[in-house]
N, C-alpha and C positions, 0 to 999 in steps of 0.2 A: 373485074374489079373488086370479086369477092374475096381473093384471097390477099387482098391488102397489108400492109404491118401497118399494126397499131398505132406505130408514131410516126409512120410515113406523110402523114396530110396533117396540115397544122391547125388542130385543131383543140382549145378551148374554150369552147363557146361563146366565140367573139360575140355574139349579139342577139338578139331576141331570137333570130331563125335556128341559133346555134344551140340557143338554149330548149328548144323543143317547143320552143310558141308557137311556132306555125307564121301562116302569110300575118302580113302588118294590118291589113284591112279585117282581121278579125282577131287581134291580140285584145285590142282594147276592147271589144265590141259596143253594143250599144249602153248608153248611160241610163241614168235609173230611168229616165221617162220612158224608154221602151218597154218598159214593164207594164204587161197587160195590151203592149201593141196589138194593131188590127193584123189579122192572120194576112199572112204573102204580101207585107210593107216593105218596099224595094226601092229604087232609085231609079229603075230603070222600066219605070211602067208597068203597064199588067201584064207581068211575064208568067202569069198560073193559066195559060191556057190550056186544055186537054194535051197529052203527051208531050209536053215541054217541061223539064225536067229541070226543078232550080235546086241550090244548094246553097249554106251557108255553115261557118265553123265557128268556135271561139274557144276560148282556152282562160279558166279560172283557176287560181293559187288556192289551196285549199291547205296548207301548212298551217297546222295548229301552232298551238305556243309549245312550249318545250313542259317537262314535269308530267308528262302523261304517260301511260302504260302503253306498251307496243303492242296491237292487234295477235301479233305469231309467237310472241314467247310467254304468254299466259303464265307470267309472275308480276306482281306488283310494286315489287321492288324493285325491276328494271323498267326504266326510264329514260322517257328521249332529254336528252341534255344537249341536241342543240340539232342542226338538219345536213346533211350530205347531197344528199340528189332530194330536189323540191318537189314535191305534191300537186300533181295540178289535176283537176277536173276537165274534159275534154268533151265539146257537144258537138253531134254533127247532125242539122237537120235537110232533111230531102223532101220531097213535093213533087208529085209528078200530075200537079194540076188541080186531081182531085182529092188527095189523101197525101195528110203532110205524119211524117215519123220523123222521129229525133234517137237518137247514139246516142248514151253518154259514154263517155270510158275513161274512169277514174283510178287515180294510184292510190287505191285502197285497199284493205285484204277481206272486206266482204262489204255488199250493197246497202249501208247500216241507211234506217230513216228512209225506205223504198215511199211509205207514206207521204213525209214529208214533200218529199221531191215532186212527190204528185202532187202537190196540195201547191206548190209551184209553178206548176208545167199547165193545170188544167184552164185556168184563166189567159192561157196562150193559146187553146184550141189542141191540147191535147191529152189523151186519158191511158189507162192502165195501158189499155190496148197497143198504143201508139209510143212509147216511152219504152226503150229498153237501156235498163240503166247495170253495164255490165263493170268490172272492175278489175284490177292487175294482178287482183291478188296477192302484193308484199306485202309479207309480212312486216315490214318494218315502218307499216303506218300507224296510225292509233288506233287504238283499241276502242275505244268512244269517241261518241259524234253526236255532234251540237245541230243547233238548228242553224250556226253560222254556215257550215259546210254543205248545209242543203242549201242555203240561198247561192252561193257559192255555184253550186251546180244550177239550180234554176235561173239563175243568171247565164250562166253559160250558154243555157239552152235558150234563153229571151236572145240575147245578143246573135246566136247564131242562128235563129228564126228569123231575125231584123235583118241579116248581110246576105240572105239568098236573093242568089243573081243566077241569070240565063248557065246550066253547070251540064254536064256531059260526064262519065261514068263508065266502068267496065270492072268484071272481076277477074281476078287472077290468081294462081295459085304458084309457089315453089316449094321444093325440100330444104329443110335445115340439117342438114346430114352432119351426125355424128356430135350433135348438142345435148339430146337426152338420154336416160335408161331409165327403166322400170324398177322401183326400188321394190318392190314385192311379184317379184318374178314369178313365184311358186305359186303364191296366186293365181295371177294373169294363168300358169300351166294349167290349173284345174279346171278353166274353160273347155282345156280339150284334153280333159279325165286322166290328168296327171296328179296325183297327190303325195306332193314331196316336202319332206320337210324345212321350215322354213333354214334357210341360211345354207339348202344343199341342191339349190334350183341354180338352172344357166339362161338364158336366151338359148342355147347353143341345143338344150332339152327339147325345145318348141317341134312339136310335131310337122306343122306345116311351113312355117316361116320364122325366122329369130324378131326380123323385123317388126310383125305385128306385136311385138313387146312395147313399139314404141308407136309416136305417134310424129313425125317429123315433117307434119304437110303445115305450112303456113299459107291462108285465105286472107285477100288481098283486094278489098273495095277501092279503085282510083275515083278521086272525083275532082275535076278542074273545069274552069269558067270555060264558055265559049271562046274564051280569049285566049287560050291554053295555060292559063293563069293556075297553079295549083288551090285548091279549096282542101282537101283531107283525104287522109289515107285509114282507113279502116283494118285493122288488122286481127287475126284470131289466131292463136298457135296454144300448143301445150308445154309447158315447164314450171314447176315450182319455183316462183320467184323468191327463193330461199338462199341466195348468196352472199346477203348481210346476216349472217347468223347471231344468236344470243349475244354474243363480244360484243358486238354492235348496241350502239350506246345514242345514235343519229336518225332520225327522219329520213328514208328511204326509198324512191321510189324503185330500187333495184334493179334490173337487168331491163323492162321491158321500160323504165323511164331514160335506161343510158340508152338504147336503142330510137329512142325518136329523137336524140340530139344528135347520134350521131347521121341517122336519116334528114334530120334536116339541117345539115352540114353538106349532104349532096347538093345541095340547090343553092351551092356559090354564094351563101348571103344573100340573095335574093329573097325574092317572096316561095315559103317553103309552106307543106298542108302542114295543117292540123293531125296531127298522127295519136290517133285513138287506137290500144290493144285493151283486146281482151284475152281471156283465157278458154280455152276450149275444154280439155276433156284431161285437167292436170293431173286427177287425182292418187297416180301411182307415177308422175312423169318428174324424175328430178335433173336435174343440169351433171355437167360431168365438176368435177370442184378439179380442174387441172389449171390453179394458177395457186400464186402462192398468197392472197389476202382477198379480202371482203370486196376493195374498190377495182384491185384487178379482175377477181374472177367475176364481177358483175360485167364491166368493161370486157373481157374476152368473150363472156356468155353472148354479150346485146352485140358483138359484132358478129356473129354469126347469124343471128337473128337477122340480124340489118340488111348483110348482104343479102339473105332470102327476100326482104324487102323488095329490095331495090329493085330484084329479077322479076320480081310478080308488077312491080307499079312500073315498068319498061315493058313485059309484055301485055300488060293491061291496055299500054295505050294502043294499041292494034283492032281494040275493041271498044271504044268508048262512042257513046251513043246517048242522044237525048231522051230514048224513049225506055224509061226504066221506072214501070209501074212496081209501087209500093201501099202497102198495109199491113194490118198488126191485128192479132189478135189474143187473146191471152185468158186465163180460169185460177180463181185462188181455189186450190182442193185443200178441205181438212183430212187430216189422216187421223181418223175415227174408227180405225179396227174393220174399215171396209173390205171384203173381196176384191183381190185383182183378178181371178181366173177360178175357177173352183174352189179349191180348199185354200187358196195361199190368200193370206191377209195380212196386211198392215198394222202397225201396232198405233193406238188412241196416245200414247206416250213416249218422247223421244226416250233410249236409254243406249248410254255407252257401255262399251266391253272392257273386258279387264286387259286386253293388248294395246289401249289406248295409253297405260301406262310408261310403258315399253316405247313407245314416241318413234315414229318414221325414220328409216335410214338419215335421213337429211336432219335430224333433229332427236338426239338422245337427252333422255331425262336421266335421274338418279337409279332409275328403276332398268336399264339397259341392259346392266349386266345381270339383271333374272331370268332373261330370254323367255316372257312373257309372251312376245308375241308368237301367236298360233295355238296357244291355249285353248281350250275349246273344252264342251261338255262333249261325250260320248254319244256319237249317231243314235241308240237307241233313246236316249237322255233328252235330244232336242224338242224345244220348244215349238209350235206350232206357228208362232207368230220370231219370237229371235233365235230360233233358228238353234244351231250351236254353241251361241253365245255366251258367256260367263259376264251377267251382269255387274256391273261395276256400281252402277248409280243414274240416276236420271240427268237427263242431257237439256244443257241452256236453249234449246233449238224452239222453235213455235212450229205447234203441227198445223198450221198454214201455208201450205206450199204452194207458189206460184210458177204456174209453166205459161210463156208464153211463143207464139210461133212469129213472123217479123217475115214479108216477102220483099225485095229489094231485086226487081227484075226476076231472074229465072230463078234464085237462089231463093233458100229458106232459112234463115236462123231458127234454132230451137232453142231455147234457155234450159237450162238446170240451176236451182235454185241453191246450189253445192258446187260439189268436186268430184264427176262422176271418173272414174276408170279407165284408159283409154277402148277395151272392149264394153264398156257399159257405153261409152259415146257412141260406137262403133252400131251398135245395135239402135241406138235412139235413132241412127239417122238411116239407118238402113228402114227401121218404121215408119219413119216420117215420112218418106222416101219412096214406101209401098204406096203410102196413102197419099200423099200429095198428085197435085193435076201434074198430067203427063208432060206439060211444056216447062214443068220443074227439072232443072238441071243438075243442081245440086242440093243438099242441107249441109248445115252446118251446125254442132252442136256448140251452143255459148255458154259455157260455165261460168260459177260464180256471178249468177246474172237474177236481178229483180229480188232477192233473200238468201237467206243461210241456211238449211236445214243438214249444215253434215257432208257427209259422203253418200255416195250414191254408187253403190259395187253389182257385180251381177250375183246372182244367187250361190252360182260357185263359188266365184272369188270370197261371197260373205261366211260361207261355211269355213273356208282356210283361217277364218279369222284373224286374220294379219290387221296391220293399226288401220285400214281404211276399212273392211270390215267393222273393228269394234267402234270405230265411227258414220257406219252406217247404221242410225239411229232408230229409225223407224223399221228394222224387221229385214228378214233375208228378201223379203219382195217389194221391198220400199219402191225402187228404181223401176218395179215393172208398172206400178201404176201410175206415176210420172212417164212412164213412157208411150204409155195407152192413152191419156190425154194428150201427149204430144203429137200422135198419130191422128186424134181425132183433129186437132185443133186442124195440122197441117190440111188432112182432106177435106176441111169446111171453106178452105180457100178455091176450091172449084164451083163455088157459089158466089166467089167474087172476091174481092178486095177490103172489103167494108167502108163505111166511108170516117172521115175526119168527123171528132166531135166539136160540135160549137163552144166557142171560149165560156166558159163557165166561173162565178165568182169572180176573187179577188186576189191577189200575190199575199201571199203574210207579208208580213214587216220584215226586214232583213235586222238580224241583231247584229251587235258592235262585235268586230272581229278579234280573237282572243289575241293579233298582236297588230303592231301597224301605231301603237301608241308609245309605252314604254318610259325611259324617263326623259328628261328634258334637255338634258347634257351627259355627255361623256369624257373621257379624257385617256389618252395613250397610256399604259405604263408600262410596256415592254416591245422596244423597237424592233426592225429586222435587221440583220448583218449586211453591212455596207457593201459584201460580193457573194453574189451566190451564181452557183455552177448550177449547168444545166443540168434535169438530172437528180438535182435534189429539191428538198422542201423548205420553202420560205413560209415565214409565219410572223402576227405579230401580235399582241394582247392589248387590251383595252377594258374601262369601266364601264358601266352604264347599268341599265333597270335590268329586274328581273324576270325570268323567265322566257329569256328570251322575244319579249315584246317590243324593243328595238325597233327589228325588224318590222318594215312595210310589205303590207301586202303587193304581192305582183311585181314589183320592182326590187332592182339587184340592193342587196345590204351591204355585200361586201365584192369592190371593187377592183379589179387589177389594171391600172392606168401607167402607158409609156409614155413619157418625154417627146415631145415633138423638136424635133432639132431645130435650134435657132431661131427659138419662142420660148415664150414663158409657158406655154401650154401644153397641157395632158391630154393624151386620148384613152378613151376604154378599150381594153382590149378583151375582157374578158370580166365573169362577175362569177359570183355564188348561183345562178342558177344555171351554168352550163356544170362542166365536170373538171374535176382535179380540183375543187374548193372544197373544206369542209371546215365549218364552225361550231363552236359550242356554248354554254354557258354555265357558269354554276354560282349561282346566288349574286348575280349582276357580274362578273368575271367572264369577259369574254377570251376568245382564242382563236386565230384564224390560221389556216395553213394553206397553203397552195402549191401543187405536184411542178416543177417546173420542164416542161416538156421539151425531146432533144431539141426540138425544130423551134424554140422561142424565138423571135430576132432578139440579138443583142442588144443593149442599151439599159437606158436610165429608167427604173420603175417607181412606185410608189403605190400603196395598200388606199384606196378610199373606204372609209365606213358612210354610208348613205341610208343613216337610221331616219324613223321617221318624223324625230323633234331635234337631230341634231345631226353635223357630218366633223367626221375626223381623218386628218390624211397623217400618214405614218414619214416618217423620213424616206429620200430617195434611196436606192440599190442599184447595185449594177447587176444583170444577168451577163453572164460570159458563159463562152463555149464550155463544155466538160473538158474535164485533164484526168478522166477514170478511165475513158478504154483503157480494157485491157488483152495485150496481145498472147494469146493460147500458144502459138507454134507456128512450124510453117509445114505443110504438106510438100510431098512431091511426086511427080509425074514419072513413070519409066523415060529413061534416055532415049532420045534417038541414036541412028546409028553413028552420028556425028558429035555426039554429046550433050546437044541441046535438051532441057529439062522445064519444065512447070511450075515455077514455085507459088504455092498458094498459101498469103498470108493468112491467118485467121486470128479472130478478135471477138472479144465478148463489149458490153456493155456492160458500168456500172452494175453491180447486184443491187437491186431495190430491198428495202427495209420492209419486212413488212410490216411495223408496226408508226411508219412514218409516211410511208409513198402510197398514192390516193390514182396512181392510173397503172394499165395493163404495161409490159415493155418490152418488145422483143428483144432475145439475148443477144441477138449482131446486132454491129452497125451496119449499115449499106454506104454506099456510092463512095466518093472522095478517092484518096491515094496514099498508099504508104513508100515508105522510102526504108530500102534495104542496103547495109555495107556491107559488102561482099571482098575481101582481100585489098582492102583500102579503095574499093570502087564504089560510087555509089547506083541505084537502078531504080526507078521509081515502078512500083507496080502499081494497077489500073482494078478497081471493081470491077468483078466478074459476078453475074448474077447464080450464073448457071453453077459456078464453083461455090457461092456463096462466101467467097471472100477476096483475095486483093492478089492479081496473079501477076508474075513478069516471069517472061524466059528469057532462061538467061545459058550460057556454057559452061559445062565442066564443073558440076554443082554436082555433090553425091550425100547420102544418106550419110549423120554424122557430122556433116563439116557445121561450122560454125557460121552465124549471119545475125548482124546486129541491127536493130531497129533504133533510131537514134530517139534520144528525147522530143518527144513530140512527133516522131515520124509517121504514125498512123493518123488520117485525117477525114472523117464520113461527109457524107452530102451536107453537113450542116452546121462544120467546121469543128466540130467535138474531135477531141484529139486523146492519144495514149500519153504516159505520165514519162517518167525516166527510162532513159535507154534501159534494150534489155537484151541479152545475147541467146541467140536461141538455134537446138542445134537442130537443124536440118531431118523431119519426119518423126519430129519429136511434137504431140501438140496436149495440151493439159485438158484438162475436166473442163465446163463450166463450173464458177462459182458461181451459184444461185439458191434462195431459199426452195425450200423445198415446197410441194405442192398442199395448199391445205388438206387436213381430211374433211370428209364426206358429213357437213353439218356442222363443221367448225371444230370437231373434237368433243370433249369433255367439254358440258354446261358450265358456265359460269358462275361465280358466286358461292354465297356459305353454304360448304360441305359440298360443292357441287348441284346445289338442285339449280336445276334448269323449266325447262318450258315442254307441257305436249304442245309439238307443231299443227298447224292447222290446214 
């Protein structure tokens, strides 16, 4: 199923499972009364005996109010005006009967407010050693962090802990082929002794193996109950979530959020696992920009990732066990000019270099045309700490660096408080593996975890002073110091897994949510059209409160409903927690849009606004099959000796509008039939997957003959049809009419004078 079509499965995010919210038992989690609950509370008696795994997972909505700047766009005038893919914090708690650890995966750019999250976790029996707080590194999340998000993360941990039940787990991995590229290939090649100017290198210059410039391995921990019910999937993969470029104005979980929703849909609407996503070594890894717009690119990237997730999930099913020892160790190191080895020293103050003005390949800035990447001091003027960096100014990152190693069974998770490059990640994994106990089978670097201190490059990459080296702020050997402490923490597991601390203190009070109240009422200001064809978008508008505060926390805000035949009732079929929806707000004026998939059942629909303090329903509208399938031409085979040929009709779906459509779309429809009129006779052609078109076997038809497809004569598997009749010359096929793929990083930065962002 890894090569399934994007639009082949009926997927619009129908319910909580398809919204990536996971199993129903963990969606709502524990009530507020569970805060500070006793360790190991379950509904099945004493399940914490030694050697018996228990696990629980939970989800919390962390999407803030509109009007805040984004993490990855670094411009105060680029602020969020709505939501396209909601942001969630997901928690997985695992206990082996003696020790308990919590893994957090949050749709944020960086793990902000780590200390506040720990304040919420300590009363539950967790501490710095046992809470791994990782983020997906989405650039379309908020730049500012308030106590409400920390409280939501604390609630997710508490609910996951309270929901623990007998479980089994296993590790597996899968490749994500052809899904990322190294944006700083010349810096990477410096690890192999090459010194190539920026823009002149290629993976093919690699003296060992071009694939080493990428990390295409996805690791997955499958966790399920002893009753086979899924609990969680923890995943780690290296790729920058920057499919939503600075042209975006909505909060988005980017491709990791889309992948979680696709993965949940694998479970056919039943209890799906809570899917936690972490970044591995994404520093120099970016996606292929191989679709027409941000939404489509996020989905196309996510489908490739999700296929690997599903392969790993299934592979792990053969090794599930209740014997999964867990434990954690951590330390906070202050960069204070100390030596790493010999004369190698780190800085005491973070300093950024001139290349950051240039931005990365996937994040152009107004200065990109100046080609600042690679500008550096002469080697003879290199600084003992900052090397060949031309210092631009101080970095905003703390000199306190947290390093953690978590053990889950025979695997170690080694954290980095920032963005390691692919080669630095490998070196860290190798160093920790060499020091770890002999029964450790694999070490995985988890980047952008527990804090953020910039980039972490190898010394060789640093000296090239590409964007990543310019943002390795504590000097040429900063990564080496982290590597040393990772190695020491890994070696410490030879002395045991450590102990889970006793609960201490009480959880801080949870502040009011920034959304979930809003206006007392609203009114529809623009209704949807009466009829909408599939593969079009449909929307409506209404007035309400400011800042998007009308949206409820966790629950759907905009719901698509379908009329139940023969009754006055409406059934929900999708909402803004899934895919294909976007809503925006400007000074209380709201607009929502939904992308109608090629296979959405026809019928009568409406939108319902489920605001915190009011409800609105739009006028009904009819969803009908598309009449926009475009017949491109007819291909013919070589005739047999008695004149028989195969005619293959080729067609395309209607081209999407990059400024309007919200889903990735396959270029060719599939399934169904095509009707051909040849010399007054009607011939039916059937879909052929191998041929990629509709095939009919006829006699005495040659290249250059004219064949007619009557009006509506081509129909796909879902009943979508072609439009007017068209005459085709056998042997001639027109090119596909399709928007071009978006450029890397979305092209020139938007806004006044093109001023953009420095990508993080």
